[in-house]
C-alpha positions in Angstrom: 87.5 86.6 121.6 90.7 86.4 119.6 92.9 89.5 119.8 93.3 91.5 116.6 96.9 91.7 115.3 98.5 95.0 115.8 98.7 97.3 112.8 101.3 100.1 112.6 99.7 103.1 110.9 102.5 105.5 109.8 102.1 109.1 108.7 104.9 111.5 107.8 103.7 115.1 107.6 105.0 118.3 106.2 103.1 121.6 105.9 99.7 120.1 105.7 98.0 122.2 108.5 94.9 122.5 106.4 94.5 118.7 106.1 96.4 116.9 108.8 93.7 117.0 111.4 91.2 115.3 109.2 93.8 112.7 108.1 94.4 111.9 111.8 90.7 111.7 112.5 90.1 109.3 109.6 92.6 106.9 111.2 91.2 107.3 114.7 87.7 106.6 113.4 88.6 103.2 111.9 86.4 100.2 112.7 89.6 98.2 113.2 91.0 99.6 116.4 94.1 97.6 117.4 96.7 99.9 115.9 99.6 102.1 116.8 99.7 105.4 115.0 103.1 106.8 114.4 103.2 110.4 113.2 106.3 112.4 112.4 106.3 116.0 111.3 109.3 116.9 109.2 109.9 120.5 110.4 106.7 122.1 109.1 106.8 125.8 108.8 103.0 126.1 109.2 101.2 125.0 112.4 101.0 121.3 111.4 103.0 120.2 114.4 100.7 122.1 116.8 97.7 120.4 115.3 99.3 117.0 115.5 100.2 117.5 119.2 96.6 118.4 120.0 95.5 114.8 119.4 95.5 112.8 122.6 95.0 109.1 122.0 97.1 106.3 123.6 97.7 104.8 120.2 99.4 107.9 118.9 103.2 108.3 119.0 104.5 111.6 117.8 108.0 112.8 116.6 108.4 116.5 115.7 111.6 117.3 113.8 113.0 120.8 114.5 114.1 121.3 110.9 113.1 119.8 107.6 115.2 116.8 106.8 113.8 116.0 103.4 112.9 112.4 104.2 113.7 111.9 107.9 110.0 111.7 108.8 109.4 108.9 106.4 112.4 106.9 107.7 111.3 107.5 111.3 107.8 106.2 111.0 108.7 103.0 109.2 111.7 102.4 111.5 109.5 102.6 114.6 106.7 100.4 113.3 106.1 97.3 115.5 102.9 95.9 114.2 102.3 92.7 112.2 101.1 94.9 109.3 102.2 98.4 108.2 99.8 100.8 106.5 100.8 104.3 105.5 98.6 107.4 105.1 99.7 110.8 103.8 99.0 113.8 105.9 96.6 115.2 103.2 94.7 111.9 102.7 91.6 110.4 104.2 90.6 106.7 104.8 87.1 105.3 104.7 86.3 104.0 108.2 86.6 100.4 107.2 89.9 100.7 105.3 92.0 98.9 107.9 89.4 96.3 108.7 89.1 95.2 105.0 92.8 95.1 104.4 93.7 93.2 107.6 90.8 90.7 107.2 92.0 89.9 103.7 95.6 89.4 104.7 94.5 87.2 107.6 92.4 85.1 105.3 95.1 84.9 102.6 98.5 84.2 104.1 99.9 83.8 100.6 99.6 87.5 99.9 102.2 90.0 101.2 100.2 93.2 100.8 97.0 94.7 99.7 96.1 97.9 97.9 93.1 99.5 96.3 92.1 102.2 93.9 91.9 105.7 95.4 89.2 108.2 95.2 90.6 111.7 94.3 89.1 114.5 96.5 89.5 118.2 96.5 90.5 120.4 99.4 87.0 120.2 100.9 86.9 116.4 100.8 84.5 116.3 97.8 85.1 113.3 95.5 86.2 114.4 92.0 84.4 112.3 89.4 87.0 113.1 86.7 90.7 113.7 87.3 93.9 112.9 85.4 95.1 110.7 88.3 92.3 108.2 87.7 93.9 107.1 84.5 97.1 106.1 86.5 95.1 103.8 88.8 92.7 102.5 86.2 93.7 98.9 86.3 91.5 95.9 87.0 92.7 93.4 89.5 94.9 90.7 88.0 97.3 87.9 88.9 100.6 88.8 90.5 102.6 88.1 87.3 100.5 90.6 85.3 100.8 93.2 88.1 104.6 93.0 87.8 104.4 93.1 84.0 102.1 96.2 84.2 104.4 97.9 86.7 107.5 97.4 84.5 105.9 98.2 81.2 103.4 100.9 82.1 104.8 102.5 85.3 103.6 102.8 88.8 99.9 102.2 89.2 99.7 101.4 92.9 98.6 104.1 95.3 101.0 103.8 98.2 98.7 105.2 100.8 96.2 102.5 99.9 98.6 99.7 100.9 98.8 97.4 103.8 101.9 95.3 103.9 103.1 92.5 106.2 105.9 93.8 108.4 107.8 90.5 108.0 107.9 91.1 104.3 109.0 94.8 104.7 111.8 93.6 107.1 112.9 90.9 104.7 113.0 93.2 101.7 114.8 96.0 103.7 113.7 99.6 104.1 112.6 101.8 101.3 115.1 104.2 99.8 113.6 107.5 100.9 116.2 109.5 99.1 114.1 108.8 96.0 111.6 111.2 97.5 108.3 110.6 95.6 109.5 107.3 94.0 110.5 105.2 96.9 107.3 103.1 96.7 107.9 102.4 92.9 111.5 101.3 93.5 110.3 99.2 96.5 
């Protein structure tokens, strides 16, 4: 059986004690299993770091920052990614169990593509899918050719949900690292 390519799942965290455990579990429960899971807590003042440290899986690598750095956790997780693909999850998000499998399978079958992304489902604090939410209008774009995606991004703004992406690491390395000082907009600039 051919070995699956390694995926680097990266998760920066800050003050998401209420959600971070479920986010971690959604990654650990993936049907695609050949991944490293790099988690960095950026000096949370709640008990996020303790929750993160309670997960013992050989795929998990943890960095706990003593103080909040603003964007050091983001930089850390990407800098330490070693996989063929990188996929980010926010510490208050959840993935369906076949998320990595679908993204990696597509990228393996279509070498001409540098990344994948999908529409998100918006959930409340209890994990219930919200049928109507203002965020849906942001991501309400049908799939289209690359040129039209670029045009849409430039004319209409960011419509790609960063935690739904899986990118080839060689592309990430070639483009250079994101500018995390942009805080919430590093993915749009990237």
